[in-house]
All heavy atoms as TSV, in Angstrom:
chain	resi	resn	atom	element	x	y	z
A	1	MET	N	N	-13.214	6.385	4.014
A	1	MET	CA	C	-12.008	5.888	4.619
A	1	MET	C	C	-10.780	6.399	3.867
A	1	MET	O	O	-9.862	6.906	4.468
A	1	MET	CB	C	-12.059	4.363	4.638
A	1	MET	CG	C	-10.813	3.708	5.159
A	1	MET	SD	S	-10.443	3.975	6.881
A	1	MET	CE	C	-11.820	3.208	7.644
A	2	TYR	N	N	-10.775	6.233	2.548
A	2	TYR	CA	C	-9.634	6.671	1.750
A	2	TYR	C	C	-9.404	8.163	1.915
A	2	TYR	O	O	-8.261	8.614	1.983
A	2	TYR	CB	C	-9.843	6.329	0.267
A	2	TYR	CG	C	-8.786	6.947	-0.620
A	2	TYR	CD1	C	-7.523	6.383	-0.706
A	2	TYR	CD2	C	-9.045	8.115	-1.311
A	2	TYR	CE1	C	-6.536	6.969	-1.488
A	2	TYR	CE2	C	-8.067	8.696	-2.108
A	2	TYR	CZ	C	-6.819	8.123	-2.187
A	2	TYR	OH	O	-5.848	8.707	-2.950
A	3	TYR	N	N	-10.477	8.937	2.004
A	3	TYR	CA	C	-10.341	10.388	2.098
A	3	TYR	C	C	-9.676	10.797	3.409
A	3	TYR	O	O	-8.870	11.724	3.433
A	3	TYR	CB	C	-11.695	11.069	1.933
A	3	TYR	CG	C	-12.290	10.811	0.566
A	3	TYR	CD1	C	-13.398	10.003	0.412
A	3	TYR	CD2	C	-11.699	11.353	-0.574
A	3	TYR	CE1	C	-13.921	9.745	-0.848
A	3	TYR	CE2	C	-12.210	11.100	-1.828
A	3	TYR	CZ	C	-13.326	10.297	-1.964
A	3	TYR	OH	O	-13.820	10.045	-3.204
A	4	VAL	N	N	-9.982	10.116	4.488
A	4	VAL	CA	C	-9.342	10.416	5.781
A	4	VAL	C	C	-7.862	10.085	5.710
A	4	VAL	O	O	-7.015	10.887	6.101
A	4	VAL	CB	C	-10.025	9.643	6.928
A	4	VAL	CG1	C	-9.264	9.817	8.229
A	4	VAL	CG2	C	-11.469	10.088	7.081
A	5	TRP	N	N	-7.543	8.897	5.198
A	5	TRP	CA	C	-6.147	8.490	5.078
A	5	TRP	C	C	-5.371	9.444	4.171
A	5	TRP	O	O	-4.276	9.888	4.500
A	5	TRP	CB	C	-6.085	7.056	4.538
A	5	TRP	CG	C	-4.705	6.614	4.202
A	5	TRP	CD1	C	-3.781	6.104	5.059
A	5	TRP	CD2	C	-4.091	6.668	2.918
A	5	TRP	NE1	N	-2.621	5.834	4.375
A	5	TRP	CE2	C	-2.792	6.164	3.058
A	5	TRP	CE3	C	-4.508	7.086	1.666
A	5	TRP	CZ2	C	-1.906	6.072	1.996
A	5	TRP	CZ3	C	-3.627	6.995	0.599
A	5	TRP	CH2	C	-2.344	6.481	0.778
A	6	SER	N	N	-5.962	9.762	3.033
A	6	SER	CA	C	-5.331	10.667	2.080
A	6	SER	C	C	-5.096	12.043	2.700
A	6	SER	O	O	-4.038	12.651	2.528
A	6	SER	CB	C	-6.208	10.782	0.834
A	6	SER	OG	O	-5.672	11.676	-0.074
A	7	TRP	N	N	-6.062	12.533	3.440
A	7	TRP	CA	C	-5.937	13.835	4.099
A	7	TRP	C	C	-4.810	13.792	5.139
A	7	TRP	O	O	-4.004	14.723	5.223
A	7	TRP	CB	C	-7.265	14.220	4.752
A	7	TRP	CG	C	-7.187	15.497	5.508
A	7	TRP	CD1	C	-7.279	16.750	5.014
A	7	TRP	CD2	C	-6.970	15.633	6.926
A	7	TRP	NE1	N	-7.136	17.670	6.025
A	7	TRP	CE2	C	-6.951	17.012	7.208
A	7	TRP	CE3	C	-6.806	14.729	7.974
A	7	TRP	CZ2	C	-6.765	17.493	8.499
A	7	TRP	CZ3	C	-6.617	15.220	9.249
A	7	TRP	CH2	C	-6.600	16.589	9.499
A	8	LEU	N	N	-4.744	12.718	5.921
A	8	LEU	CA	C	-3.685	12.592	6.923
A	8	LEU	C	C	-2.305	12.632	6.281
A	8	LEU	O	O	-1.416	13.359	6.728
A	8	LEU	CB	C	-3.838	11.283	7.704
A	8	LEU	CG	C	-4.862	11.258	8.803
A	8	LEU	CD1	C	-5.088	9.827	9.277
A	8	LEU	CD2	C	-4.432	12.142	9.954
A	9	VAL	N	N	-2.110	11.851	5.229
A	9	VAL	CA	C	-0.817	11.814	4.544
A	9	VAL	C	C	-0.489	13.189	3.977
A	9	VAL	O	O	0.637	13.680	4.098
A	9	VAL	CB	C	-0.802	10.728	3.444
A	9	VAL	CG1	C	0.448	10.827	2.590
A	9	VAL	CG2	C	-0.910	9.347	4.071
A	10	SER	N	N	-1.481	13.844	3.404
A	10	SER	CA	C	-1.281	15.179	2.832
A	10	SER	C	C	-0.926	16.201	3.912
A	10	SER	O	O	0.017	16.980	3.759
A	10	SER	CB	C	-2.543	15.609	2.092
A	10	SER	OG	O	-2.434	16.935	1.650
A	11	GLU	N	N	-1.669	16.197	4.996
A	11	GLU	CA	C	-1.431	17.163	6.075
A	11	GLU	C	C	-0.108	16.935	6.786
A	11	GLU	O	O	0.564	17.876	7.169
A	11	GLU	CB	C	-2.579	17.124	7.097
A	11	GLU	CG	C	-3.863	17.736	6.599
A	11	GLU	CD	C	-3.737	19.230	6.327
A	11	GLU	OE1	O	-3.256	19.963	7.206
A	11	GLU	OE2	O	-4.111	19.652	5.218
A	12	LEU	N	N	0.257	15.686	6.976
A	12	LEU	CA	C	1.508	15.377	7.669
A	12	LEU	C	C	2.730	15.599	6.794
A	12	LEU	O	O	3.824	15.814	7.303
A	12	LEU	CB	C	1.484	13.933	8.178
A	12	LEU	CG	C	0.537	13.666	9.328
A	12	LEU	CD1	C	0.444	12.170	9.600
A	12	LEU	CD2	C	0.967	14.405	10.579
A	13	GLY	N	N	2.554	15.533	5.486
A	13	GLY	CA	C	3.678	15.756	4.583
A	13	GLY	C	C	4.808	14.789	4.860
A	13	GLY	O	O	4.594	13.579	4.946
A	14	ASP	N	N	6.014	15.306	5.048
A	14	ASP	CA	C	7.183	14.454	5.287
A	14	ASP	C	C	7.084	13.673	6.594
A	14	ASP	O	O	7.704	12.630	6.737
A	14	ASP	CB	C	8.466	15.286	5.293
A	14	ASP	CG	C	8.850	15.765	3.902
A	14	ASP	OD1	O	8.394	15.148	2.906
A	14	ASP	OD2	O	9.582	16.762	3.804
A	15	ARG	N	N	6.302	14.166	7.555
A	15	ARG	CA	C	6.148	13.453	8.828
A	15	ARG	C	C	5.329	12.170	8.675
A	15	ARG	O	O	5.282	11.357	9.581
A	15	ARG	CB	C	5.506	14.350	9.879
A	15	ARG	CG	C	6.422	15.505	10.287
A	15	ARG	CD	C	5.737	16.429	11.224
A	15	ARG	NE	N	4.624	17.048	10.478
A	15	ARG	CZ	C	3.622	17.688	11.035
A	15	ARG	NH1	N	3.548	17.816	12.331
A	15	ARG	NH2	N	2.659	18.217	10.293
A	16	ALA	N	N	4.678	11.981	7.529
A	16	ALA	CA	C	3.919	10.759	7.269
A	16	ALA	C	C	4.839	9.613	6.864
A	16	ALA	O	O	4.385	8.502	6.653
A	16	ALA	CB	C	2.872	11.000	6.184
A	17	TYR	N	N	6.134	9.889	6.780
A	17	TYR	CA	C	7.117	8.896	6.355
A	17	TYR	C	C	8.273	8.834	7.343
A	17	TYR	O	O	8.647	9.834	7.939
A	17	TYR	CB	C	7.667	9.242	4.969
A	17	TYR	CG	C	6.591	9.255	3.911
A	17	TYR	CD1	C	5.837	10.390	3.679
A	17	TYR	CD2	C	6.323	8.124	3.161
A	17	TYR	CE1	C	4.831	10.400	2.723
A	17	TYR	CE2	C	5.327	8.116	2.205
A	17	TYR	CZ	C	4.581	9.262	1.988
A	17	TYR	OH	O	3.585	9.253	1.051
A	18	SER	N	N	8.833	7.663	7.468
A	18	SER	CA	C	10.030	7.476	8.285
A	18	SER	C	C	11.182	7.278	7.308
A	18	SER	O	O	11.370	6.196	6.764
A	18	SER	CB	C	9.867	6.246	9.174
A	18	SER	OG	O	11.057	6.002	9.877
A	19	GLY	N	N	11.914	8.330	7.056
A	19	GLY	CA	C	12.980	8.251	6.059
A	19	GLY	C	C	12.495	8.749	4.718
A	19	GLY	O	O	11.653	9.637	4.627
A	20	GLU	N	N	13.003	8.111	3.657
A	20	GLU	CA	C	12.664	8.516	2.302
A	20	GLU	C	C	11.161	8.412	2.053
A	20	GLU	O	O	10.491	7.516	2.556
A	20	GLU	CB	C	13.419	7.632	1.305
A	20	GLU	CG	C	13.379	8.135	-0.107
A	20	GLU	CD	C	14.228	7.282	-1.038
A	20	GLU	OE1	O	15.089	6.529	-0.545
A	20	GLU	OE2	O	14.021	7.378	-2.252
A	21	ARG	N	N	10.648	9.333	1.252
A	21	ARG	CA	C	9.208	9.411	0.993
A	21	ARG	C	C	8.763	8.309	0.026
A	21	ARG	O	O	8.521	8.544	-1.149
A	21	ARG	CB	C	8.873	10.793	0.436
A	21	ARG	CG	C	7.448	11.172	0.610
A	21	ARG	CD	C	7.244	12.608	0.190
A	21	ARG	NE	N	5.844	12.929	0.232
A	21	ARG	CZ	C	5.312	13.913	0.908
A	21	ARG	NH1	N	6.092	14.732	1.567
A	21	ARG	NH2	N	4.021	14.108	0.908
A	22	LYS	N	N	8.661	7.078	0.550
A	22	LYS	CA	C	8.218	5.908	-0.208
A	22	LYS	C	C	7.086	5.242	0.568
A	22	LYS	O	O	7.022	5.352	1.796
A	22	LYS	CB	C	9.353	4.887	-0.348
A	22	LYS	CG	C	10.502	5.314	-1.196
A	22	LYS	CD	C	11.515	4.175	-1.247
A	22	LYS	CE	C	12.651	4.472	-2.185
A	22	LYS	NZ	N	13.605	3.355	-2.224
A	23	SER	N	N	6.231	4.531	-0.138
A	23	SER	CA	C	5.106	3.887	0.542
A	23	SER	C	C	5.563	2.894	1.611
A	23	SER	O	O	4.904	2.736	2.637
A	23	SER	CB	C	4.175	3.204	-0.456
A	23	SER	OG	O	4.873	2.211	-1.164
A	24	CYS	N	N	6.703	2.256	1.409
A	24	CYS	CA	C	7.190	1.303	2.411
A	24	CYS	C	C	7.677	1.991	3.687
A	24	CYS	O	O	7.853	1.333	4.712
A	24	CYS	CB	C	8.288	0.428	1.822
A	24	CYS	SG	S	9.777	1.328	1.328
A	25	ASN	N	N	7.874	3.295	3.652
A	25	ASN	CA	C	8.324	4.053	4.826
A	25	ASN	C	C	7.197	4.839	5.487
A	25	ASN	O	O	7.441	5.620	6.394
A	25	ASN	CB	C	9.430	5.036	4.434
A	25	ASN	CG	C	10.699	4.330	4.026
A	25	ASN	OD1	O	10.968	3.224	4.458
A	25	ASN	ND2	N	11.468	4.971	3.184
A	26	ARG	N	N	5.977	4.644	5.032
A	26	ARG	CA	C	4.847	5.411	5.568
A	26	ARG	C	C	4.551	5.003	7.004
A	26	ARG	O	O	4.590	3.839	7.351
A	26	ARG	CB	C	3.614	5.159	4.696
A	26	ARG	CG	C	2.593	6.237	4.814
A	26	ARG	CD	C	1.467	6.094	3.833
A	26	ARG	NE	N	1.966	5.996	2.470
A	26	ARG	CZ	C	1.485	5.150	1.576
A	26	ARG	NH1	N	0.509	4.366	1.849
A	26	ARG	NH2	N	2.003	5.107	0.370
A	27	VAL	N	N	4.262	5.969	7.866
A	27	VAL	CA	C	3.894	5.701	9.253
A	27	VAL	C	C	2.393	5.900	9.468
A	27	VAL	O	O	1.900	5.792	10.582
A	27	VAL	CB	C	4.708	6.567	10.243
A	27	VAL	CG1	C	6.187	6.228	10.165
A	27	VAL	CG2	C	4.472	8.042	10.019
A	28	VAL	N	N	1.678	6.163	8.389
A	28	VAL	CA	C	0.223	6.285	8.393
A	28	VAL	C	C	-0.302	5.278	7.382
A	28	VAL	O	O	0.095	5.306	6.222
A	28	VAL	CB	C	-0.221	7.713	7.980
A	28	VAL	CG1	C	-1.722	7.809	7.916
A	28	VAL	CG2	C	0.362	8.751	8.908
A	29	GLU	N	N	-1.166	4.374	7.814
A	29	GLU	CA	C	-1.691	3.351	6.913
A	29	GLU	C	C	-3.207	3.244	7.033
A	29	GLU	O	O	-3.796	3.714	7.997
A	29	GLU	CB	C	-1.076	1.984	7.212
A	29	GLU	CG	C	0.309	1.812	6.664
A	29	GLU	CD	C	0.368	1.743	5.155
A	29	GLU	OE1	O	-0.671	1.770	4.472
A	29	GLU	OE2	O	1.496	1.663	4.638
A	30	MET	N	N	-3.792	2.589	6.050
A	30	MET	CA	C	-5.233	2.362	6.004
A	30	MET	C	C	-5.480	0.857	6.084
A	30	MET	O	O	-4.717	0.065	5.539
A	30	MET	CB	C	-5.782	2.923	4.687
A	30	MET	CG	C	-7.251	2.785	4.530
A	30	MET	SD	S	-7.918	3.677	3.096
A	30	MET	CE	C	-6.804	3.257	1.789
A	31	PHE	N	N	-6.551	0.461	6.788
A	31	PHE	CA	C	-6.857	-0.947	6.995
A	31	PHE	C	C	-8.360	-1.139	6.881
A	31	PHE	O	O	-9.117	-0.683	7.736
A	31	PHE	CB	C	-6.387	-1.355	8.393
A	31	PHE	CG	C	-6.348	-2.834	8.646
A	31	PHE	CD1	C	-5.140	-3.493	8.699
A	31	PHE	CD2	C	-7.510	-3.555	8.881
A	31	PHE	CE1	C	-5.078	-4.849	8.972
A	31	PHE	CE2	C	-7.463	-4.912	9.149
A	31	PHE	CZ	C	-6.242	-5.559	9.194
A	32	THR	N	N	-8.814	-1.783	5.805
A	32	THR	CA	C	-10.233	-2.037	5.585
A	32	THR	C	C	-10.435	-3.497	5.191
A	32	THR	O	O	-9.468	-4.230	4.996
A	32	THR	CB	C	-10.802	-1.143	4.463
A	32	THR	OG1	O	-10.205	-1.535	3.230
A	32	THR	CG2	C	-10.532	0.324	4.720
A	33	ALA	N	N	-11.676	-3.887	5.026
A	33	ALA	CA	C	-11.974	-5.256	4.610
A	33	ALA	C	C	-11.395	-5.551	3.228
A	33	ALA	O	O	-11.034	-6.688	2.931
A	33	ALA	CB	C	-13.477	-5.491	4.613
A	34	SER	N	N	-11.263	-4.531	2.384
A	34	SER	CA	C	-10.741	-4.755	1.037
A	34	SER	C	C	-9.208	-4.723	0.966
A	34	SER	O	O	-8.634	-4.973	-0.091
A	34	SER	CB	C	-11.315	-3.717	0.066
A	34	SER	OG	O	-10.923	-2.421	0.442
A	35	THR	N	N	-8.543	-4.466	2.076
A	35	THR	CA	C	-7.087	-4.497	2.120
A	35	THR	C	C	-6.626	-5.936	1.892
A	35	THR	O	O	-7.208	-6.866	2.456
A	35	THR	CB	C	-6.574	-3.987	3.481
A	35	THR	OG1	O	-7.076	-2.680	3.707
A	35	THR	CG2	C	-5.069	-3.964	3.553
A	36	THR	N	N	-5.603	-6.126	1.074
A	36	THR	CA	C	-5.123	-7.485	0.796
A	36	THR	C	C	-4.593	-8.138	2.069
A	36	THR	O	O	-4.160	-7.455	3.004
A	36	THR	CB	C	-3.998	-7.481	-0.258
A	36	THR	OG1	O	-2.864	-6.805	0.294
A	36	THR	CG2	C	-4.449	-6.830	-1.549
A	37	ASP	N	N	-4.615	-9.462	2.101
A	37	ASP	CA	C	-4.134	-10.186	3.278
A	37	ASP	C	C	-2.669	-9.874	3.580
A	37	ASP	O	O	-2.289	-9.719	4.740
A	37	ASP	CB	C	-4.317	-11.697	3.099
A	37	ASP	CG	C	-5.782	-12.109	3.185
A	37	ASP	OD1	O	-6.599	-11.336	3.728
A	37	ASP	OD2	O	-6.104	-13.214	2.713
A	38	ALA	N	N	-1.860	-9.768	2.549
A	38	ALA	CA	C	-0.436	-9.461	2.751
A	38	ALA	C	C	-0.269	-8.087	3.390
A	38	ALA	O	O	0.541	-7.914	4.306
A	38	ALA	CB	C	0.314	-9.527	1.427
A	39	THR	N	N	-1.042	-7.111	2.921
A	39	THR	CA	C	-0.962	-5.763	3.492
A	39	THR	C	C	-1.502	-5.754	4.911
A	39	THR	O	O	-0.939	-5.097	5.790
A	39	THR	CB	C	-1.715	-4.755	2.599
A	39	THR	OG1	O	-1.130	-4.772	1.304
A	39	THR	CG2	C	-1.647	-3.356	3.174
A	40	LYS	N	N	-2.581	-6.477	5.163
A	40	LYS	CA	C	-3.129	-6.568	6.522
A	40	LYS	C	C	-2.078	-7.113	7.482
A	40	LYS	O	O	-1.885	-6.574	8.572
A	40	LYS	CB	C	-4.365	-7.457	6.548
A	40	LYS	CG	C	-5.592	-6.822	5.960
A	40	LYS	CD	C	-6.772	-7.787	6.013
A	40	LYS	CE	C	-7.993	-7.175	5.377
A	40	LYS	NZ	N	-9.156	-8.063	5.382
A	41	ASP	N	N	-1.399	-8.188	7.081
A	41	ASP	CA	C	-0.349	-8.772	7.924
A	41	ASP	C	C	0.754	-7.765	8.199
A	41	ASP	O	O	1.218	-7.623	9.331
A	41	ASP	CB	C	0.242	-10.023	7.277
A	41	ASP	CG	C	-0.720	-11.200	7.265
A	41	ASP	OD1	O	-1.701	-11.183	8.044
A	41	ASP	OD2	O	-0.487	-12.134	6.469
A	42	ARG	N	N	1.178	-7.051	7.151
A	42	ARG	CA	C	2.245	-6.050	7.321
A	42	ARG	C	C	1.809	-4.930	8.247
A	42	ARG	O	O	2.540	-4.541	9.154
A	42	ARG	CB	C	2.655	-5.484	5.964
A	42	ARG	CG	C	3.791	-4.477	6.046
A	42	ARG	CD	C	4.127	-3.885	4.699
A	42	ARG	NE	N	3.007	-3.251	4.023
A	42	ARG	CZ	C	2.524	-2.041	4.353
A	42	ARG	NH1	N	3.063	-1.345	5.330
A	42	ARG	NH2	N	1.520	-1.523	3.676
A	43	VAL	N	N	0.591	-4.410	8.039
A	43	VAL	CA	C	0.098	-3.303	8.865
A	43	VAL	C	C	-0.023	-3.737	10.321
A	43	VAL	O	O	0.408	-3.021	11.231
A	43	VAL	CB	C	-1.254	-2.768	8.326
A	43	VAL	CG1	C	-1.906	-1.818	9.313
A	43	VAL	CG2	C	-1.059	-2.090	6.978
A	44	LEU	N	N	-0.591	-4.916	10.579
A	44	LEU	CA	C	-0.714	-5.407	11.950
A	44	LEU	C	C	0.653	-5.559	12.611
A	44	LEU	O	O	0.862	-5.124	13.744
A	44	LEU	CB	C	-1.447	-6.745	11.976
A	44	LEU	CG	C	-2.944	-6.684	11.780
A	44	LEU	CD1	C	-3.504	-8.080	11.561
A	44	LEU	CD2	C	-3.612	-6.022	12.967
A	45	THR	N	N	1.594	-6.159	11.889
A	45	THR	CA	C	2.938	-6.365	12.433
A	45	THR	C	C	3.621	-5.034	12.733
A	45	THR	O	O	4.177	-4.847	13.823
A	45	THR	CB	C	3.787	-7.191	11.447
A	45	THR	OG1	O	3.154	-8.451	11.244
A	45	THR	CG2	C	5.197	-7.393	11.969
A	46	GLU	N	N	3.573	-4.109	11.779
A	46	GLU	CA	C	4.230	-2.818	11.964
A	46	GLU	C	C	3.555	-1.999	13.067
A	46	GLU	O	O	4.225	-1.288	13.811
A	46	GLU	CB	C	4.259	-2.043	10.650
A	46	GLU	CG	C	5.202	-2.664	9.643
A	46	GLU	CD	C	5.222	-1.940	8.308
A	46	GLU	OE1	O	4.476	-0.962	8.126
A	46	GLU	OE2	O	6.001	-2.370	7.429
A	47	PHE	N	N	2.239	-2.115	13.190
A	47	PHE	CA	C	1.531	-1.404	14.261
A	47	PHE	C	C	1.936	-1.956	15.625
A	47	PHE	O	O	2.242	-1.196	16.546
A	47	PHE	CB	C	0.019	-1.523	14.064
A	47	PHE	CG	C	-0.778	-0.891	15.166
A	47	PHE	CD1	C	-0.891	0.489	15.242
A	47	PHE	CD2	C	-1.410	-1.666	16.117
A	47	PHE	CE1	C	-1.623	1.083	16.263
A	47	PHE	CE2	C	-2.138	-1.081	17.140
A	47	PHE	CZ	C	-2.246	0.300	17.206
A	48	LEU	N	N	1.949	-3.263	15.756
A	48	LEU	CA	C	2.300	-3.878	17.039
A	48	LEU	C	C	3.758	-3.628	17.419
A	48	LEU	O	O	4.083	-3.564	18.605
A	48	LEU	CB	C	2.004	-5.375	16.999
A	48	LEU	CG	C	0.508	-5.723	16.912
A	48	LEU	CD1	C	0.320	-7.221	16.665
A	48	LEU	CD2	C	-0.234	-5.273	18.150
A	49	LYS	N	N	4.639	-3.448	16.424
A	49	LYS	CA	C	6.049	-3.143	16.695
A	49	LYS	C	C	6.274	-1.655	16.957
A	49	LYS	O	O	7.368	-1.255	17.331
A	49	LYS	CB	C	6.917	-3.572	15.513
A	49	LYS	CG	C	7.079	-5.061	15.389
A	49	LYS	CD	C	7.987	-5.399	14.218
A	49	LYS	CE	C	8.224	-6.883	14.116
A	49	LYS	NZ	N	9.102	-7.207	12.977
A	50	GLY	N	N	5.256	-0.827	16.714
A	50	GLY	CA	C	5.383	0.608	16.944
A	50	GLY	C	C	5.896	1.395	15.757
A	50	GLY	O	O	6.160	2.589	15.874
A	51	LYS	N	N	6.065	0.746	14.604
A	51	LYS	CA	C	6.553	1.467	13.422
A	51	LYS	C	C	5.479	2.395	12.858
A	51	LYS	O	O	5.779	3.494	12.422
A	51	LYS	CB	C	7.007	0.484	12.343
A	51	LYS	CG	C	7.553	1.183	11.118
A	51	LYS	CD	C	8.041	0.242	10.050
A	51	LYS	CE	C	8.499	1.063	8.847
A	51	LYS	NZ	N	8.726	0.243	7.682
A	52	LEU	N	N	4.241	1.938	12.859
A	52	LEU	CA	C	3.130	2.775	12.396
A	52	LEU	C	C	2.627	3.634	13.539
A	52	LEU	O	O	2.424	3.146	14.647
A	52	LEU	CB	C	1.978	1.907	11.868
A	52	LEU	CG	C	2.234	1.199	10.560
A	52	LEU	CD1	C	1.063	0.285	10.219
A	52	LEU	CD2	C	2.445	2.202	9.447
A	53	ARG	N	N	2.440	4.911	13.264
A	53	ARG	CA	C	1.934	5.833	14.283
A	53	ARG	C	C	0.431	5.999	14.211
A	53	ARG	O	O	-0.224	6.224	15.211
A	53	ARG	CB	C	2.602	7.195	14.133
A	53	ARG	CG	C	4.059	7.173	14.492
A	53	ARG	CD	C	4.606	8.573	14.479
A	53	ARG	NE	N	5.895	8.533	13.826
A	53	ARG	CZ	C	6.457	9.543	13.240
A	53	ARG	NH1	N	5.851	10.703	13.195
A	53	ARG	NH2	N	7.630	9.425	12.677
A	54	VAL	N	N	-0.119	5.909	12.989
A	54	VAL	CA	C	-1.552	6.110	12.781
A	54	VAL	C	C	-2.069	5.034	11.839
A	54	VAL	O	O	-1.467	4.790	10.794
A	54	VAL	CB	C	-1.847	7.499	12.154
A	54	VAL	CG1	C	-3.336	7.667	11.897
A	54	VAL	CG2	C	-1.316	8.619	13.031
A	55	VAL	N	N	-3.175	4.393	12.221
A	55	VAL	CA	C	-3.845	3.447	11.334
A	55	VAL	C	C	-5.288	3.914	11.195
A	55	VAL	O	O	-6.035	3.960	12.164
A	55	VAL	CB	C	-3.796	2.006	11.877
A	55	VAL	CG1	C	-4.566	1.057	10.954
A	55	VAL	CG2	C	-2.363	1.540	12.051
A	56	ASP	N	N	-5.653	4.298	9.993
A	56	ASP	CA	C	-7.019	4.687	9.662
A	56	ASP	C	C	-7.742	3.387	9.346
A	56	ASP	O	O	-7.437	2.736	8.348
A	56	ASP	CB	C	-6.996	5.626	8.450
A	56	ASP	CG	C	-8.369	6.077	8.017
A	56	ASP	OD1	O	-9.298	6.041	8.837
A	56	ASP	OD2	O	-8.501	6.459	6.843
A	57	ALA	N	N	-8.652	2.966	10.221
A	57	ALA	CA	C	-9.196	1.613	10.089
A	57	ALA	C	C	-10.691	1.534	10.350
A	57	ALA	O	O	-11.263	2.367	11.043
A	57	ALA	CB	C	-8.476	0.706	11.073
A	58	THR	N	N	-11.270	0.480	9.810
A	58	THR	CA	C	-12.635	0.111	10.134
A	58	THR	C	C	-12.557	-0.931	11.248
A	58	THR	O	O	-11.468	-1.250	11.734
A	58	THR	CB	C	-13.333	-0.498	8.898
A	58	THR	OG1	O	-12.637	-1.677	8.523
A	58	THR	CG2	C	-13.374	0.490	7.747
A	59	VAL	N	N	-13.674	-1.491	11.620
A	59	VAL	CA	C	-13.707	-2.510	12.663
A	59	VAL	C	C	-12.864	-3.727	12.295
A	59	VAL	O	O	-12.428	-4.472	13.167
A	59	VAL	CB	C	-15.164	-2.899	13.000
A	59	VAL	CG1	C	-15.794	-3.662	11.854
A	59	VAL	CG2	C	-15.245	-3.663	14.293
A	60	THR	N	N	-12.568	-3.926	11.030
A	60	THR	CA	C	-11.756	-5.072	10.610
A	60	THR	C	C	-10.379	-5.058	11.261
A	60	THR	O	O	-9.804	-6.115	11.498
A	60	THR	CB	C	-11.580	-5.119	9.080
A	60	THR	OG1	O	-10.943	-3.922	8.642
A	60	THR	CG2	C	-12.898	-5.304	8.374
A	61	PHE	N	N	-9.847	-3.892	11.569
A	61	PHE	CA	C	-8.540	-3.820	12.207
A	61	PHE	C	C	-8.593	-4.438	13.597
A	61	PHE	O	O	-7.750	-5.227	13.974
A	61	PHE	CB	C	-8.053	-2.369	12.287
A	61	PHE	CG	C	-6.674	-2.237	12.857
A	61	PHE	CD1	C	-5.571	-2.638	12.126
A	61	PHE	CD2	C	-6.468	-1.720	14.113
A	61	PHE	CE1	C	-4.290	-2.528	12.632
A	61	PHE	CE2	C	-5.204	-1.601	14.639
A	61	PHE	CZ	C	-4.102	-2.001	13.895
A	62	GLY	N	N	-9.620	-4.092	14.346
A	62	GLY	CA	C	-9.788	-4.661	15.687
A	62	GLY	C	C	-9.938	-6.165	15.640
A	62	GLY	O	O	-9.427	-6.881	16.490
A	63	LEU	N	N	-10.625	-6.668	14.647
A	63	LEU	CA	C	-10.780	-8.116	14.492
A	63	LEU	C	C	-9.432	-8.767	14.192
A	63	LEU	O	O	-9.126	-9.835	14.679
A	63	LEU	CB	C	-11.781	-8.422	13.378
A	63	LEU	CG	C	-13.213	-7.974	13.642
A	63	LEU	CD1	C	-14.066	-8.158	12.382
A	63	LEU	CD2	C	-13.815	-8.715	14.798
A	64	GLY	N	N	-8.611	-8.107	13.386
A	64	GLY	CA	C	-7.299	-8.634	13.053
A	64	GLY	C	C	-6.348	-8.637	14.236
A	64	GLY	O	O	-5.569	-9.560	14.428
A	65	VAL	N	N	-6.396	-7.599	15.064
A	65	VAL	CA	C	-5.510	-7.506	16.220
A	65	VAL	C	C	-5.836	-8.586	17.232
A	65	VAL	O	O	-4.960	-9.150	17.855
A	65	VAL	CB	C	-5.601	-6.104	16.871
A	65	VAL	CG1	C	-4.886	-6.062	18.196
A	65	VAL	CG2	C	-5.022	-5.051	15.942
A	66	SER	N	N	-7.123	-8.907	17.373
A	66	SER	CA	C	-7.515	-9.883	18.391
A	66	SER	C	C	-7.200	-11.316	17.986
A	66	SER	O	O	-7.226	-12.205	18.817
A	66	SER	CB	C	-9.013	-9.748	18.678
A	66	SER	OG	O	-9.774	-10.102	17.541
A	67	ASN	N	N	-6.907	-11.557	16.711
A	67	ASN	CA	C	-6.608	-12.935	16.266
A	67	ASN	C	C	-5.218	-13.341	16.603
A	67	ASN	O	O	-4.301	-12.686	16.656
A	67	ASN	CB	C	-6.829	-13.064	14.754
A	67	ASN	CG	C	-8.305	-13.052	14.417
A	67	ASN	OD1	O	-9.107	-13.443	15.246
A	67	ASN	ND2	N	-8.616	-12.603	13.240
């Protein structure tokens, strides 16, 4: 999972960010069972608002969206 996310960020370069190249501006995120609850909430919210363009996820993402 990490390798796919890392590759996406690397390949997209500056396009992996909206604005300044900081983690808070990333438009590509990873979502797994080991992702913290705070990060899960942020990723779900940003995905549903359209801020995130790509979410590299396991089935846990689908479970989170349906809740």
